[in-house]
C-alpha positions in Angstrom: 81.8 97.8 109.0 83.1 99.1 105.7 85.2 96.6 103.8 88.4 97.4 102.0 86.6 97.5 98.6 84.1 100.0 99.8 86.8 102.3 101.3 88.7 102.3 98.1 85.6 103.2 96.1 84.4 105.9 98.5 88.0 107.5 98.4 88.0 107.6 94.7 84.6 109.0 94.4 85.6 111.5 97.0 88.5 112.6 94.9 86.4 113.1 91.8 83.9 115.2 93.9 86.6 117.2 95.3 88.1 117.8 91.9 84.8 118.8 90.4 85.0 115.6 88.2 82.1 113.6 89.6 80.5 113.1 86.4 78.8 110.0 85.1 81.6 109.2 82.6 84.2 109.3 85.4 82.1 107.5 87.9 81.7 104.7 85.5 85.5 104.6 85.2 85.5 104.1 89.1 83.1 101.4 88.5 85.5 99.7 86.0 88.5 100.3 88.4 86.5 98.5 91.2 85.7 95.5 88.8 89.4 95.2 88.2 90.1 95.5 92.0 87.9 92.5 92.5 89.6 90.5 89.8 93.2 91.5 91.3 92.0 90.2 94.7 90.8 87.0 93.2 94.1 86.5 91.4 96.2 87.2 94.4 94.1 84.8 96.5 94.9 82.3 93.6 98.5 82.9 93.9 98.2 82.6 97.7 96.5 79.1 97.4 98.3 77.6 94.5 101.6 79.5 94.7 103.6 80.9 91.7 103.7 77.5 90.1 101.7 74.2 91.0 101.8 70.5 90.1 99.6 69.4 87.3 99.2 66.7 85.0 100.3 66.8 81.5 98.1 65.7 78.4 99.9 62.5 78.7 99.1 62.2 82.4 102.5 62.9 83.7 102.9 65.0 86.7 104.6 68.4 85.9 105.1 71.8 87.4 103.2 74.6 85.6 103.5 78.4 86.3 100.5 79.8 87.6 98.8 82.0 84.9 97.6 84.3 87.7 101.1 85.7 88.2 101.0 87.2 84.7 97.4 88.2 85.0 97.7 90.1 88.3 100.5 92.3 86.5 98.2 93.1 83.5 95.1 93.9 85.8 97.2 96.1 88.1 98.5 98.1 84.9 95.1 98.6 83.6 94.1 99.9 87.1 96.9 102.3 86.9 95.7 103.5 83.6 92.3 104.3 85.1 93.8 106.3 88.0 96.0 108.2 85.4 93.0 108.9 83.2 91.1 110.1 86.6 94.2 112.3 87.2 94.4 110.5 90.7 97.9 110.0 92.2 99.9 110.5 95.3 101.1 113.9 94.0 97.7 115.3 93.6 95.5 114.0 96.4 92.8 116.7 97.1 91.6 117.3 100.7 88.2 118.9 101.6 90.1 122.1 102.9 92.0 122.5 99.4 88.6 122.0 97.5 87.2 125.1 99.2 
């Protein structure tokens, strides 16, 4: 059974192929996108587990609430993922189907 990650990668590679852009440089960008996808999933899991903020100890040992850094990081990672999609010219407004590629 295919995982969500493998389906996303296959979909991106299919879009490259159908647009005639399935060249090593662009395939490499898909690989970068997928690494970011894995990172984003880990960040979201951390947010799900620890929450947006969590209790921690200060340097002096007192309990305090801290913002989970994953909340900011997931925004940065998602932004970079969108930049890769823009570079690959993949968006909801220009999805290519096999019928259109022929």
